[in-house]
C-alpha positions in Angstrom: 14.1 34.5 -112.8 17.0 33.6 -115.1 20.6 34.3 -114.1 22.2 36.9 -116.4 25.4 36.3 -118.2 28.5 38.4 -117.6 28.2 40.5 -120.7 24.6 41.4 -120.0 25.6 42.3 -116.4 28.6 44.5 -117.5 26.5 46.2 -120.1 23.7 47.0 -117.5 26.3 48.3 -115.0 27.4 51.0 -117.4 24.2 52.9 -116.6 24.2 52.0 -112.8 26.5 54.5 -111.2 28.6 53.1 -108.3 27.6 49.4 -108.7 30.1 46.7 -109.6 30.0 43.1 -110.5 31.3 40.8 -107.7 32.3 37.5 -109.4 28.9 37.4 -111.3 27.3 36.3 -108.0 26.2 39.8 -106.9 26.3 43.4 -107.7 27.6 45.6 -104.9 27.9 49.2 -103.9 29.2 51.1 -100.9 27.3 54.3 -99.8 28.7 56.9 -97.5 26.6 59.5 -95.7 27.1 62.5 -93.5 26.3 60.6 -90.3 24.6 57.5 -88.8 21.1 59.1 -89.0 21.4 59.8 -92.7 22.7 56.2 -93.3 19.9 54.7 -91.3 17.3 56.9 -93.0 18.6 55.6 -96.4 18.4 52.0 -95.2 14.8 52.6 -94.1 13.9 53.9 -97.6 15.7 50.9 -99.3 13.9 48.5 -97.0 10.5 49.9 -98.2 11.7 49.5 -101.9 12.9 45.9 -101.2 9.8 44.9 -99.4 7.6 46.2 -102.3 9.7 44.3 -104.8 9.8 41.2 -102.6 13.6 41.2 -103.2 15.8 41.8 -100.2 19.4 42.9 -100.2 22.4 41.6 -98.2 23.7 44.6 -96.4 25.6 46.0 -93.5 25.9 49.4 -91.8 28.7 50.9 -89.8 28.2 54.5 -88.6 27.8 56.5 -91.9 28.5 53.7 -94.3 26.0 51.3 -95.9 27.3 48.3 -98.0 24.7 46.6 -100.2 25.0 43.4 -102.2 22.2 42.3 -104.6 21.8 38.7 -105.8 18.9 36.5 -106.6 19.7 33.5 -104.4 17.0 31.3 -106.0 18.7 31.8 -109.4 22.3 31.5 -108.1 23.4 34.9 -109.1 22.5 38.2 -110.7 19.1 38.6 -112.4 17.0 41.4 -113.7 15.5 41.8 -110.3 18.9 42.9 -108.9 19.4 45.4 -111.7 15.9 46.8 -111.2 16.4 47.2 -107.4 19.8 48.8 -107.9 18.2 51.4 -110.2 15.5 52.1 -107.6 18.1 52.4 -104.9 20.2 54.9 -107.0 17.0 56.9 -107.6 16.8 57.5 -103.8 20.1 59.5 -103.8 
């Protein structure tokens, strides 16, 4: 995968609600849910998407909050794989 330039990333993020560019190294988004069970259920659904795409997020969970960072480590930054997974994650909501 080829690392995307900043202009391409910013253009793509216009159609990805809630995601932002973190120093052109990752795209990030924070999700807030009703409670821990809802947050954990969301994480389980994201895990299935990530496994199917063979592209795994960096993430954390604290009670009802899930923070996700997407980056293609082999490419040293953001690639189309990250944008595609972000779209799939947004579709879960």
